[in-house]
C-alpha positions, 0 to 999 in steps of 0.5 A: 423521722416518721414511724407508722406502726400500721406499716407492718402487722403487729399487736399495735394494729389490733389496738388501733382497730379496737379504738376505732371500732364504734362497737367497742368505744362505749367501753371507756376503760377499754379505750383508755387501756388500749391508748395506754398500751399503744403508748407503752409499745412506742415508749419501748421503741423510743428507748432504743434511740436514747443514750445509755451508760455502763454501770454495775449493780450489786446482786446477792451473788456478786457484781453485774455490769448493766446499761442504764439511761444516761438521763431520764427523759421529760414526758409531756402531754396535752390535757385532757385527751393525751392522758391515757397515752401519756400514762403508757409512756410513764409506765415505761419511763417511770423515772421521767419528769413530766410537763403538762399543757392545757389547750383546746380548740375554740370553734368559730361560726365559719367552722374555723377554729383557734387554739387556746393554750391556757396552762403549761408547767414543765421541768427543765428540758436542757440536755434531755429528750422530750417525749410529747403525747397527743393522741390525735395529730390532726392539723398539728396546730395545738402540737406546734403551739405546745412545742413552741412554748416548751422550747422557749427557754430550753433545747432538748437533745431529742424531740419525740412525738407520740400519737395514736392516729395522725393525719398527713396534713398534720404531720407535714405541718409539724415537720415544717416547724420541727424537722428534727422531731421523730413522729411515732404514729399508731396509724396514719390517715389522709383526710381532714374534715372542714372542722379539722377532724381526722377521717376515718380517725376515731372521733373525739379521743378525750370524750371517748376516754373521759366522757362528753364535755360541756361547751362553755 
């Protein structure tokens, strides 16, 4: 239940290269668009795993039989860094409903941190596929907390996790809690710093997309 797009040579590898490149990261619009395009390609691949039903459509020349999604998925993202990746998913699943989670790392003096989750809104998930976007799957702590909260009342039929860059430690942590989830990663790195940042990674995805944040 793990797909690493950099295992093969595709255009996704080009986009991952560009979002990592410090020389191109100063162009925030390009960074956001590459994140969005990664989301679009992964959404297309996820669409192959969803259930479809047969239907007919009236054209100007007659009836045509087609296949359409049985049920629209629910798209979710962790604010704010996940928005460009989420937009790519929404470009493909344009009939989907959406869930939003507000969470951030609260760093301690000893370089440890805690995940503070302060906001969540979600449509019903029962009987639907859940696709959650998190651009950097580092420790996996915020993602596990978000999914745990989302699943308190409903059980989706499928869980898909979409990330631009994941770390092996974070993947293992998520798989321990959600072994049936399918993780789709643009690339996978092996190292985490003491502060929980991916190496080589790309830096802070939220800052690169939307500007540096103030610390409160």
